[in-house]
All heavy atoms as an XYZ file, in Angstrom:
889
protein
N       0.845     -1.165      0.000
C       0.000      0.000      0.000
C       0.895      1.234      0.000
O       1.796      1.348      0.816
C      -0.886     -0.037      1.244
C      -1.773      1.146      1.391
S      -2.818      1.051      2.862
C      -3.679     -0.455      2.608
N       0.686      2.138     -0.913
C       1.507      3.336     -0.978
C       1.091      4.316      0.106
O      -0.009      4.262      0.640
C       1.373      3.989     -2.354
O       0.105      4.598     -2.473
N       2.005      5.209      0.401
C       1.759      6.188      1.447
C       0.520      7.031      1.143
O      -0.234      7.381      2.029
C       2.992      7.068      1.623
C       2.840      8.050      2.739
C       4.071      8.919      2.869
N       3.843      9.825      3.968
C       4.690     10.046      4.915
N       5.841      9.454      4.922
N       4.414     10.897      5.878
N       0.302      7.382     -0.099
C      -0.832      8.227     -0.461
C      -2.170      7.523     -0.234
O      -3.188      8.167     -0.058
C      -0.714      8.683     -1.910
O      -0.702      7.556     -2.754
N      -2.186      6.181     -0.253
C      -3.421      5.437     -0.042
C      -3.681      5.111      1.426
O      -4.729      4.604      1.768
C      -3.391      4.130     -0.834
C      -3.426      4.370     -2.323
O      -3.898      5.400     -2.769
N      -2.899      3.436     -3.076
N      -2.715      5.346      2.285
C      -2.829      5.003      3.706
C      -3.332      6.221      4.463
O      -2.655      7.231      4.532
C      -1.459      4.568      4.235
C      -1.531      3.918      5.583
C      -1.980      2.620      5.712
C      -1.152      4.606      6.716
C      -2.043      2.012      6.938
C      -1.216      4.010      7.953
C      -1.660      2.706      8.065
N      -4.535      6.145      4.994
C      -5.117      7.309      5.654
C      -5.194      7.116      7.155
O      -5.078      6.008      7.661
C      -6.545      7.574      5.130
O      -7.366      6.480      5.524
C      -6.566      7.735      3.630
N      -5.410      8.202      7.865
C      -5.546      8.156      9.313
C      -6.755      7.367      9.766
O      -6.791      6.862     10.881
N      -7.754      7.227      8.905
C      -8.955      6.477      9.279
C      -8.634      5.006      9.518
O      -9.200      4.378     10.398
C     -10.036      6.626      8.210
C     -10.461      8.044      8.000
N     -11.167      8.736      8.935
C     -10.254      8.883      6.970
C     -11.391      9.965      8.488
N     -10.841     10.081      7.302
N      -7.712      4.449      8.729
C      -7.350      3.047      8.898
C      -6.650      2.832     10.232
O      -6.870      1.846     10.906
C      -6.471      2.593      7.737
C      -7.230      2.573      6.430
C      -6.323      2.432      5.240
O      -5.108      2.290      5.416
O      -6.847      2.463      4.124
N      -5.790      3.754     10.623
C      -5.091      3.675     11.910
C      -6.071      3.891     13.058
O      -6.036      3.192     14.059
C      -3.963      4.711     11.945
C      -3.238      4.770     13.255
C      -2.533      3.672     13.728
C      -3.239      5.924     14.011
C      -1.849      3.716     14.935
C      -2.560      5.987     15.213
C      -1.862      4.885     15.680
N      -6.981      4.828     12.904
C      -7.954      5.142     13.954
C      -8.797      3.934     14.327
O      -9.166      3.762     15.482
C      -8.880      6.279     13.513
O      -8.157      7.454     13.333
N      -9.112      3.087     13.374
C      -9.923      1.908     13.641
C      -9.261      0.904     14.560
O      -9.925      0.066     15.159
N      -7.937      0.985     14.703
C      -7.206      0.075     15.583
C      -7.178      0.562     17.028
O      -6.853     -0.192     17.932
C      -5.766     -0.081     15.087
C      -5.619     -0.636     13.675
C      -4.154     -0.616     13.252
C      -6.170     -2.036     13.591
N      -7.490      1.828     17.252
C      -7.400      2.435     18.580
C      -8.717      2.237     19.323
O      -9.584      3.091     19.333
C      -7.054      3.922     18.454
C      -5.840      4.241     17.588
C      -5.610      5.733     17.524
C      -4.608      3.517     18.085
N      -8.855      1.081     19.974
C     -10.131      0.706     20.593
C     -10.116      0.734     22.108
O     -11.143      0.542     22.738
C     -10.515     -0.691     20.126
C     -10.751     -0.755     18.648
C     -11.169     -2.121     18.218
N     -11.409     -2.108     16.784
C     -11.229     -3.126     16.000
N     -10.827     -4.271     16.496
N     -11.459     -3.031     14.712
N      -8.969      0.901     22.706
C      -8.846      0.870     24.164
C      -8.642      2.284     24.696
O      -7.899      3.066     24.122
C      -7.662     -0.006     24.590
C      -7.667     -1.396     23.985
C      -8.851     -2.227     24.413
O      -9.381     -2.015     25.513
O      -9.262     -3.117     23.642
N      -9.300      2.591     25.807
C      -9.177      3.920     26.421
C      -8.206      3.801     27.590
O      -8.440      3.010     28.510
C     -10.552      4.391     26.899
C     -10.599      5.841     27.256
C     -10.525      6.665     25.994
N     -10.813      8.051     26.321
C     -10.462      9.052     25.555
N      -9.833      8.837     24.433
N     -10.745     10.280     25.904
N      -7.113      4.570     27.550
C      -6.140      4.565     28.638
C      -6.041      5.960     29.241
O      -6.289      6.956     28.560
C      -4.746      4.083     28.172
C      -4.161      5.003     27.101
C      -4.818      2.636     27.674
C      -2.712      4.697     26.740
N      -5.694      6.011     30.516
C      -5.470      7.280     31.211
C      -4.027      7.313     31.677
O      -3.505      6.312     32.170
C      -6.381      7.406     32.437
O      -7.725      7.397     32.040
N      -3.407      8.473     31.543
C      -2.023      8.656     31.956
C      -1.981      9.715     33.051
O      -2.625     10.756     32.943
C      -1.130      9.107     30.777
C      -1.219      8.124     29.614
C       0.308      9.324     31.233
C      -0.587      6.779     29.854
N      -1.216      9.429     34.117
C      -1.011     10.391     35.207
C       0.469     10.362     35.581
O       1.136      9.341     35.450
C      -1.870     10.036     36.410
N       0.973     11.487     36.049
C       2.382     11.601     36.439
C       2.465     11.747     37.949
O       1.746     12.569     38.536
C       2.999     12.809     35.756
C       4.487     12.949     35.983
C       5.133     13.839     34.956
N       4.975     13.234     33.635
C       4.582     13.922     32.563
N       4.346     15.205     32.632
N       4.438     13.313     31.403
N       3.309     10.950     38.603
C       3.470     11.093     40.057
C       3.892     12.522     40.402
O       4.744     13.100     39.730
C       4.582     10.099     40.400
C       4.621      9.138     39.256
C       4.163      9.901     38.049
N       3.287     13.075     41.438
C       3.570     14.438     41.860
C       4.800     14.470     42.754
O       5.016     13.576     43.565
C       2.364     15.000     42.616
O       2.671     16.270     43.135
N       5.585     15.513     42.616
C       6.771     15.666     43.463
C       6.494     16.608     44.636
O       7.409     17.039     45.314
C       7.943     16.194     42.629
O       7.604     17.446     42.066
N       5.224     16.911     44.880
C       4.865     17.811     45.973
C       5.077     17.137     47.317
O       5.032     15.916     47.442
C       3.412     18.254     45.850
C       3.167     19.130     44.642
C       1.724     19.592     44.582
O       0.920     19.242     45.419
N       1.407     20.388     43.588
N       5.293     17.950     48.326
C       5.485     17.485     49.705
C       4.328     17.982     50.559
O       3.720     18.999     50.280
C       6.800     18.027     50.277
C       8.029     17.638     49.495
C       8.374     16.230     49.795
N       9.538     15.790     49.028
C      10.180     14.696     49.279
N       9.801     13.909     50.248
N      11.209     14.339     48.555
N       4.034     17.233     51.634
C       2.982     17.690     52.539
C       3.573     18.692     53.524
O       4.736     19.091     53.414
C       2.304     16.504     53.239
C       3.246     15.716     54.124
O       4.353     16.196     54.427
O       2.856     14.598     54.526
N       2.780     19.110     54.512
C       3.181     20.164     55.447
C       4.433     19.813     56.253
O       5.182     20.708     56.656
C       2.026     20.484     56.386
N       4.681     18.524     56.485
C       5.869     18.157     57.266
C       7.013     17.644     56.382
O       8.007     17.127     56.881
C       5.522     17.125     58.363
C       4.946     15.852     57.754
C       4.583     17.729     59.382
C       4.766     14.731     58.769
N       6.889     17.811     55.077
C       7.968     17.482     54.161
C       7.971     16.067     53.628
O       8.895     15.678     52.920
N       6.959     15.288     53.955
C       6.884     13.922     53.437
C       6.348     13.936     52.014
O       5.544     14.787     51.641
C       5.959     13.068     54.305
O       6.454     12.975     55.609
N       6.795     12.968     51.231
C       6.299     12.858     49.858
C       4.822     12.481     49.882
O       4.403     11.640     50.670
C       7.099     11.805     49.102
N       4.050     13.115     49.020
C       2.628     12.785     48.924
C       2.446     11.684     47.888
O       3.305     11.468     47.038
C       1.792     14.011     48.521
O       2.226     14.450     47.237
C       1.916     15.126     49.532
N       1.344     11.005     47.961
C       1.050      9.907     47.042
C       0.082     10.366     45.963
O      -0.781      9.618     45.545
C       0.483      8.724     47.829
C       0.885      7.400     47.236
O       1.746      7.342     46.379
N       0.257      6.342     47.706
N       0.225     11.605     45.518
C      -0.689     12.162     44.534
C      -0.081     12.092     43.143
O       1.126     11.921     42.985
C      -1.000     13.613     44.880
C      -1.704     13.773     46.215
C      -1.961     15.236     46.540
O      -1.577     16.123     45.789
N      -2.611     15.482     47.657
N      -0.940     12.237     42.154
C      -0.457     12.282     40.779
C      -1.211     13.360     40.010
O      -2.324     13.727     40.368
C      -0.604     10.919     40.103
O      -1.938     10.502     40.142
N      -0.584     13.836     38.952
C      -1.151     14.880     38.107
C      -1.666     14.224     36.828
O      -0.904     13.550     36.129
C      -0.071     15.926     37.752
C      -0.618     16.982     36.817
C       0.512     16.543     39.005
N      -2.959     14.381     36.511
C      -3.493     13.783     35.278
C      -2.837     14.400     34.044
O      -2.698     15.613     33.951
C      -4.977     14.102     35.309
C      -5.269     14.672     36.647
C      -3.978     15.089     37.258
N      -2.412     13.563     33.107
C      -1.820     14.024     31.847
C      -2.873     14.009     30.752
O      -2.952     14.915     29.947
C      -0.623     13.139     31.441
C       0.444     13.155     32.529
C      -0.048     13.554     30.095
C       0.996     14.521     32.863
N      -3.693     12.968     30.718
C      -4.758     12.906     29.722
C      -5.269     11.502     29.496
O      -4.750     10.534     30.053
N      -6.312     11.419     28.684
C      -6.880     10.143     28.263
C      -6.637     10.005     26.772
O      -6.707     10.985     26.039
C      -8.371     10.081     28.574
C      -8.655     10.042     30.054
C     -10.120      9.763     30.353
O     -10.917      9.582     29.408
O     -10.452      9.724     31.538
N      -6.334      8.769     26.354
C      -5.956      8.521     24.973
C      -6.629      7.246     24.478
O      -6.837      6.311     25.243
C      -4.433      8.331     24.862
C      -3.636      9.491     25.369
C      -3.267      9.569     26.707
C      -3.246     10.512     24.524
C      -2.533     10.628     27.186
C      -2.502     11.583     24.994
C      -2.147     11.640     26.328
N      -6.921      7.199     23.174
C      -7.345      5.974     22.519
C      -6.086      5.255     22.073
O      -5.171      5.868     21.534
C      -8.240      6.267     21.321
C      -9.611      6.710     21.721
C     -10.096      7.987     21.686
C     -10.658      5.889     22.219
N     -11.392      7.998     22.147
C     -11.764      6.725     22.479
C     -10.775      4.528     22.482
C     -12.957      6.250     22.979
C     -11.977      4.057     22.981
C     -13.055      4.906     23.218
N      -6.026      3.948     22.307
C      -4.823      3.181     21.984
C      -5.194      1.763     21.564
O      -6.287      1.290     21.824
C      -3.906      3.125     23.207
N      -4.246      1.103     20.926
C      -4.363     -0.341     20.710
C      -3.468     -1.004     21.748
O      -2.452     -0.441     22.149
C      -3.940     -0.727     19.289
O      -2.568     -0.498     19.103
N      -3.857     -2.179     22.218
C      -3.111     -2.888     23.261
C      -2.691     -4.255     22.751
O      -3.455     -4.941     22.074
C      -3.967     -3.032     24.512
N      -1.459     -4.633     23.094
C      -0.930     -5.926     22.679
C      -0.115     -6.513     23.833
O       0.759     -5.840     24.375
C      -0.026     -5.713     21.461
C       0.669     -6.928     20.971
C       1.611     -6.607     19.808
O       1.647     -5.472     19.331
O       2.321     -7.543     19.404
N      -0.385     -7.743     24.247
C       0.381     -8.336     25.346
C       1.820     -8.627     24.920
O       2.071     -9.002     23.776
C      -0.366     -9.627     25.664
C      -1.102     -9.955     24.413
C      -1.405     -8.644     23.730
N       2.752     -8.442     25.863
C       4.166     -8.718     25.598
C       4.677     -9.898     26.406
O       5.856    -10.186     26.383
C       5.018     -7.487     25.926
C       4.850     -6.296     25.003
C       5.701     -5.127     25.490
C       5.233     -6.660     23.582
N       3.808    -10.552     27.154
C       4.246    -11.666     27.991
C       4.615    -11.183     29.384
O       4.307    -10.063     29.774
N       5.302    -12.047     30.127
C       5.666    -11.690     31.494
C       7.150    -11.877     31.706
O       7.792    -12.680     31.037
C       4.925    -12.569     32.509
O       5.236    -13.923     32.231
C       3.439    -12.351     32.461
N       7.668    -11.148     32.656
C       9.039    -11.337     33.110
C      10.106    -10.870     32.144
O       9.895    -10.756     30.950
N      11.249    -10.584     32.700
C      12.404    -10.204     31.922
C      13.092    -11.456     31.391
O      13.126    -12.484     32.066
C      13.387     -9.417     32.786
C      12.860     -8.097     33.348
C      13.852     -7.519     34.334
C      12.593     -7.128     32.227
N      13.654    -11.357     30.197
C      14.349    -12.512     29.634
C      15.514    -12.923     30.514
O      15.829    -14.095     30.641
C      14.814    -12.193     28.219
C      13.656    -12.064     27.245
C      14.114    -11.746     25.840
O      15.285    -11.979     25.517
O      13.281    -11.255     25.078
N      16.164    -11.957     31.146
C      17.306    -12.253     32.015
C      16.888    -13.078     33.226
O      17.698    -13.769     33.824
C      17.964    -10.958     32.470
N      15.617    -13.007     33.598
C      15.114    -13.761     34.741
C      14.425    -15.055     34.306
O      13.754    -15.700     35.091
C      14.132    -12.906     35.549
C      14.698    -11.614     36.127
C      13.597    -10.826     36.806
C      15.834    -11.908     37.084
N      14.583    -15.414     33.063
C      13.983    -16.650     32.568
C      12.477    -16.599     32.498
O      11.799    -17.597     32.698
N      11.910    -15.423     32.207
C      10.456    -15.256     32.123
C       9.752    -15.827     33.346
O       8.831    -16.624     33.253
C       9.905    -15.889     30.845
C      10.253    -15.080     29.626
O      10.374    -13.860     29.712
N      10.429    -15.732     28.510
N      10.181    -15.418     34.496
C       9.644    -15.873     35.773
C       8.123    -15.766     35.805
O       7.553    -14.773     35.376
C      10.240    -15.026     36.897
O       9.577    -15.274     38.087
N       7.463    -16.780     36.335
C       5.996    -16.759     36.438
C       5.514    -15.707     37.422
O       4.376    -15.288     37.364
C       5.472    -18.129     36.867
C       5.595    -19.161     35.799
C       5.035    -20.468     36.307
N       5.310    -21.533     35.380
C       4.378    -22.124     34.662
N       3.138    -21.769     34.777
N       4.699    -23.081     33.838
N       6.382    -15.297     38.347
C       5.974    -14.297     39.327
C       6.078    -12.884     38.767
O       5.644    -11.936     39.395
C       6.828    -14.403     40.595
O       8.178    -14.111     40.284
N       6.669    -12.741     37.590
C       6.797    -11.424     36.984
C       5.423    -10.935     36.537
O       4.528    -11.721     36.246
C       7.740    -11.488     35.797
N       5.296     -9.642     36.480
C       4.017     -9.035     36.129
C       3.861     -8.912     34.611
O       4.846     -8.732     33.893
C       3.924     -7.667     36.786
C       3.963     -7.725     38.316
C       4.157     -6.344     38.901
C       2.712     -8.368     38.852
N       2.621     -8.989     34.115
C       2.373     -8.874     32.673
C       2.820     -7.523     32.128
O       2.705     -6.492     32.785
C       0.855     -9.024     32.545
C       0.439     -9.738     33.778
C       1.396     -9.292     34.848
N       3.328     -7.550     30.901
C       3.754     -6.342     30.202
C       2.900     -6.162     28.953
O       2.453     -7.142     28.364
C       5.234     -6.449     29.821
C       6.142     -6.507     31.035
C       7.601     -6.674     30.656
N       7.758     -7.937     29.937
C       8.636     -8.134     28.953
N       9.429     -7.175     28.572
N       8.720     -9.304     28.357
N       2.697     -4.898     28.568
C       1.833     -4.573     27.436
C       2.488     -3.525     26.559
O       3.259     -2.695     27.032
C       0.500     -4.011     27.943
C      -0.311     -5.013     28.681
C      -0.214     -5.324     30.011
C      -1.339     -5.832     28.157
N      -1.129     -6.301     30.327
C      -1.836     -6.622     29.205
C      -1.896     -5.973     26.888
C      -2.856     -7.547     29.024
C      -2.917     -6.884     26.713
C      -3.381     -7.660     27.776
N       2.136     -3.555     25.264
C       2.542     -2.504     24.330
C       1.276     -1.765     23.907
O       0.291     -2.387     23.485
C       3.231     -3.083     23.096
C       3.625     -1.995     22.107
C       4.177     -2.476     20.767
N       4.348     -3.891     20.611
C       5.528     -4.503     20.558
N       6.634     -3.820     20.671
N       5.586     -5.804     20.387
N       1.305     -0.451     24.020
C       0.191      0.400     23.612
C       0.663      1.293     22.482
O       1.738      1.888     22.556
C      -0.295      1.268     24.780
C      -0.886      0.471     25.903
C      -0.100      0.045     26.964
C      -2.228      0.131     25.907
C      -0.634     -0.698     28.004
C      -2.770     -0.621     26.935
C      -1.969     -1.027     27.985
N      -0.142      1.391     21.427
C       0.154      2.267     20.302
C      -0.945      3.317     20.241
O      -2.128      2.985     20.290
C       0.208      1.471     18.983
O       1.159      0.418     19.124
C       0.597      2.359     17.818
N      -0.555      4.591     20.159
C      -1.514      5.684     20.117
C      -1.022      6.765     19.178
O       0.104      6.710     18.697
C      -1.767      6.243     21.516
C      -0.558      6.621     22.356
C      -0.865      7.840     23.206
C      -0.218      5.464     23.283
N      -1.876      7.719     18.914
C      -1.476      8.835     18.059
C      -0.278      9.540     18.695
O      -0.126      9.542     19.901
C      -2.614      9.831     17.886
C      -3.748      9.278     17.076
C      -4.733     10.386     16.724
N      -5.852      9.851     15.984
C      -5.818      9.574     14.691
N      -4.723      9.763     14.004
N      -6.876      9.085     14.089
N       0.548     10.147     17.863
C       1.770     10.780     18.343
C       1.474     11.817     19.424
O       0.571     12.637     19.296
C       2.512     11.453     17.196
C       3.810     12.083     17.638
C       4.552     12.723     16.484
O       4.057     12.809     15.381
N       5.752     13.180     16.767
N       2.241     11.730     20.501
C       2.153     12.701     21.580
C       3.506     12.795     22.274
O       4.240     11.809     22.337
C       1.059     12.329     22.607
O       1.049     13.316     23.629
C       1.311     10.963     23.220
N       3.816     13.977     22.765
C       5.040     14.179     23.539
C       4.713     14.330     25.024
O       5.583     14.660     25.816
C       5.772     15.434     23.049
C       6.268     15.285     21.624
O       6.613     14.152     21.240
O       6.311     16.290     20.894
N       3.470     14.084     25.397
C       3.019     14.323     26.775
C       3.397     13.204     27.738
O       3.425     13.415     28.944
C       1.505     14.526     26.787
N       3.694     12.011     27.247
C       3.905     10.848     28.112
C       5.398     10.599     28.299
O       6.182     10.679     27.351
C       3.224      9.602     27.513
C       1.737      9.892     27.293
C       3.426      8.393     28.409
C       1.010      8.847     26.493
N       5.784     10.284     29.548
C       7.186     10.035     29.889
C       7.336      8.687     30.583
O       6.382      8.161     31.151
C       7.696     11.108     30.845
C       7.644     12.500     30.304
C       8.208     13.451     31.322
N       7.903     14.825     30.953
C       7.876     15.810     31.805
N       8.115     15.606     33.082
N       7.605     17.030     31.394
N       8.562      8.176     30.577
C       8.877      6.965     31.328
C       8.607      7.236     32.808
O       8.939      8.302     33.318
C      10.355      6.562     31.109
C      10.761      5.437     32.038
C      10.585      6.167     29.660
N       7.965      6.287     33.480
C       7.628      6.438     34.896
C       6.213      6.930     35.142
O       5.729      6.883     36.277
N       5.536      7.395     34.092
C       4.143      7.812     34.245
C       3.293      6.590     34.574
O       3.639      5.457     34.247
C       3.619      8.467     32.969
C       4.141      9.883     32.778
O       4.768     10.427     33.705
O       3.914     10.442     31.686
N       2.156      6.843     35.219
C       1.223      5.771     35.573
C       0.165      5.667     34.487
O      -0.366      6.670     34.026
C       0.564      6.056     36.918
C       1.537      6.053     38.042
N       1.206      6.439     39.309
C       2.846      5.711     38.106
C       2.244      6.335     40.098
N       3.264      5.898     39.384
N      -0.142      4.430     34.097
C      -1.117      4.162     33.048
C      -2.244      3.344     33.659
O      -1.982      2.342     34.330
C      -0.431      3.386     31.917
C      -1.218      3.098     30.657
C      -0.254      2.981     29.477
C      -2.058      1.860     30.759
N      -3.472      3.779     33.459
C      -4.645      3.039     33.922
C      -5.424      2.587     32.686
O      -5.702      3.376     31.787
C      -5.518      3.915     34.808
N      -5.761      1.303     32.671
C      -6.509      0.707     31.560
C      -7.535     -0.220     32.179
O      -7.206     -1.298     32.646
C      -5.551     -0.028     30.641
C      -6.177     -0.778     29.520
C      -7.230     -0.399     28.741
C      -5.771     -2.055     29.024
N      -7.503     -1.354     27.799
C      -6.601     -2.391     27.950
C      -4.770     -2.955     29.386
C      -6.491     -3.573     27.240
C      -4.656     -4.128     28.673
C      -5.510     -4.435     27.605
N      -8.769      0.208     32.230
C      -9.803     -0.559     32.927
C      -9.416     -0.681     34.387
O      -9.143      0.313     35.050
N      -9.379     -1.919     34.909
C      -8.985     -2.159     36.303
C      -7.479     -2.323     36.455
O      -6.989     -2.484     37.571
C      -9.661     -3.430     36.833
C     -11.167     -3.280     36.914
O     -11.641     -2.126     36.953
O     -11.869     -4.308     36.922
N      -6.753     -2.311     35.377
C      -5.306     -2.546     35.416
C      -4.551     -1.246     35.665
O      -4.855     -0.224     35.053
C      -4.820     -3.170     34.113
C      -5.440     -4.523     33.828
C      -5.061     -4.980     32.428
N      -5.760     -6.182     32.075
C      -5.189     -7.371     31.987
N      -3.903     -7.504     32.225
N      -5.897     -8.427     31.650
N      -3.552     -1.323     36.535
C      -2.683     -0.187     36.838
C      -1.275     -0.563     36.418
O      -0.781     -1.636     36.771
C      -2.708      0.153     38.331
C      -4.102      0.386     38.883
C      -4.754      1.594     38.265
C      -6.133      1.816     38.886
N      -7.042      2.507     38.043
N      -0.614      0.325     35.673
C       0.706      0.017     35.120
C       1.638      1.205     35.262
O       1.209      2.324     35.542
C       0.581     -0.332     33.640
C      -0.367     -1.458     33.363
S      -0.446     -1.810     31.607
C      -2.004     -2.674     31.557
N       2.922      0.928     35.031
C       3.943      1.964     34.985
C       4.567      1.913     33.595
O       4.944      0.845     33.113
C       5.021      1.743     36.067
C       6.142      2.757     35.923
C       4.415      1.812     37.450
N       4.690      3.078     32.957
C       5.278      3.168     31.626
C       6.782      2.934     31.735
O       7.474      3.635     32.469
C       4.983      4.536     30.976
C       5.688      4.671     29.634
C       3.482      4.745     30.828
N       7.281      1.932     31.012
C       8.701      1.592     31.053
C       9.487      2.149     29.882
O      10.691      2.370     29.992
N       8.832      2.388     28.752
C       9.513      2.997     27.607
C       8.507      3.732     26.736
O       7.330      3.366     26.678
C      10.267      1.947     26.782
O       9.381      1.157     26.041
N       8.997      4.781     26.108
C       8.200      5.594     25.190
C       9.038      5.773     23.935
O      10.186      6.215     24.009
C       7.879      6.985     25.793
C       7.070      7.820     24.817
C       7.162      6.844     27.120
N       8.487      5.405     22.783
C       9.210      5.597     21.532
C       8.254      6.130     20.470
O       7.043      6.011     20.597
C       9.871      4.291     21.074
O       8.909      3.281     20.916
N       8.833      6.701     19.422
C       8.037      7.287     18.349
C       8.271      6.519     17.060
O       9.376      6.051     16.795
C       8.409      8.750     18.161
N       7.220      6.381     16.291
C       7.291      5.783     14.956
C       6.766      6.835     13.992
O       5.589      7.196     14.053
C       6.446      4.510     14.906
C       6.495      3.813     13.550
O       7.128      4.355     12.615
O       5.897      2.731     13.443
N       7.623      7.338     13.128
C       7.244      8.426     12.227
C       6.914      7.950     10.820
O       6.735      8.760      9.926
C       8.362      9.475     12.168
C       8.609     10.121     13.484
N       7.736     11.003     14.051
C       9.623      9.978     14.371
C       8.189     11.398     15.217
N       9.339     10.782     15.443
N       6.833      6.632     10.615
C       6.488      6.117      9.288
C       4.991      6.264      9.046
O       4.195      6.050      9.947
C       6.872      4.649      9.177
C       8.366      4.423      9.291
C       8.689      2.968      9.335
N       8.123      2.410     10.569
C       7.797      1.133     10.710
N       7.961      0.299      9.732
N       7.310      0.699     11.845
N       4.620      6.573      7.828
C       3.229      6.711      7.384
C       2.435      7.653      8.274
O       2.250      8.802      7.955
C       2.530      5.351      7.271
C       3.210      4.409      6.342
C       3.771      3.248      6.800
C       3.311      4.710      4.992
C       4.413      2.378      5.936
C       3.948      3.859      4.117
C       4.504      2.692      4.594
N       1.950      7.164      9.396
C       1.192      7.988     10.341
C       1.989      8.043     11.630
O       2.250      7.005     12.237
C      -0.193      7.386     10.596
C      -0.984      7.356      9.298
C      -0.937      8.177     11.668
C      -2.282      6.616      9.397
N       2.403      9.235     12.075
C       3.183      9.332     13.307
C       2.409      8.773     14.504
O       1.226      9.052     14.675
C       3.427     10.832     13.466
C       3.247     11.399     12.100
C       2.220     10.527     11.441
N       3.091      7.944     15.289
C       2.453      7.350     16.463
C       3.460      7.216     17.593
O       4.669      7.245     17.376
C       1.807      6.018     16.131
C       2.662      5.062     15.392
C       1.836      3.899     14.849
C       2.355      3.586     13.484
N       1.594      2.939     12.574
N       2.952      7.060     18.777
C       3.763      6.844     19.968
C       3.525      5.422     20.449
O       2.387      4.956     20.479
C       3.378      7.849     21.077
O       3.638      9.168     20.589
C       4.155      7.615     22.346
N       4.596      4.742     20.826
C       4.509      3.366     21.303
C       4.985      3.326     22.747
O       6.085      3.783     23.056
C       5.361      2.428     20.427
C       4.851      2.489     18.990
C       5.334      1.008     20.976
C       5.766      1.888     17.970
N       4.117      2.816     23.622
C       4.438      2.699     25.044
C       4.596      1.229     25.401
O       3.846      0.393     24.897
C       3.302      3.258     25.899
C       2.773      4.646     25.599
C       1.598      4.950     26.503
C       3.865      5.671     25.763
N       5.544      0.935     26.270
C       5.629     -0.394     26.871
C       5.436     -0.176     28.364
O       6.075      0.699     28.959
C       6.965     -1.048     26.581
C       7.108     -1.430     25.125
C       8.386     -2.162     24.850
C       8.505     -2.468     23.371
N       9.808     -3.046     23.034
N       4.525     -0.939     28.949
C       4.185     -0.758     30.349
C       4.103     -2.100     31.063
O       3.783     -3.116     30.446
C       2.857     -0.020     30.477
N       4.384     -2.076     32.362
C       4.302     -3.279     33.184
C       3.271     -3.054     34.274
O       3.223     -1.985     34.883
C       5.666     -3.585     33.805
C       5.655     -4.866     34.626
C       7.059     -5.227     35.106
O       7.503     -4.619     36.077
O       7.662     -6.122     34.500
N       2.457     -4.075     34.502
C       1.426     -3.970     35.544
C       2.057     -3.868     36.919
O       3.134     -4.409     37.168
C       0.481     -5.173     35.477
C      -0.371     -5.155     34.235
C      -1.474     -6.187     34.253
O      -1.967     -6.552     35.346
O      -1.850     -6.634     33.169
N       1.378     -3.150     37.803
C       1.819     -3.016     39.191
C       1.042     -3.988     40.059
O      -0.085     -4.350     39.742
C       1.566     -1.587     39.703
C       2.298     -0.527     38.942
C       2.224      0.822     39.585
C       0.827      1.310     39.878
N       0.772      2.677     40.392
N       1.633     -4.390     41.148
C       0.935     -5.242     42.113
C       0.012     -4.400     42.952
O       0.174     -3.300     43.224
C       1.921     -5.947     43.030
C       2.673     -7.010     42.300
C       3.494     -7.836     43.281
N       4.510     -8.567     42.558
C       4.386     -9.815     42.205
N       3.334    -10.487     42.510
N       5.337    -10.416     41.534
C-alpha cells in the first residue's frame, strides 16, 4: 500500500482501548513527606498488545508481572515512569518511543503493578 493510499482512518480503527495517563507528583505535605498524589496528563485511545511476562534475564519468571505494548497517536506528553490506567489494570510506563512512518504514532511499553 503506498503512502498516499494510507489514511488516518485506517489507523484510527485500531485504537479501541481507552487509557489514562497520570504523572506522580513531586509535591510534599506540610511536614515534608512525599505525597502519594499524581497529576493527570490525559486520556488517549490506543491499541493494546500483550508482551508476555518477566524479563528474559530472569527466565520469564511466572511471578513477573504482565507487560503490554500500547500504540496511540503521536504525543510528547507521556514520559517513562508515568502511571497508566486501563480498565482495572494499573501500570507503569517503562519505555516511550516514536514511529514516524506513514502515520506518526507513539509506542508505550508498560508493566502492571501489584
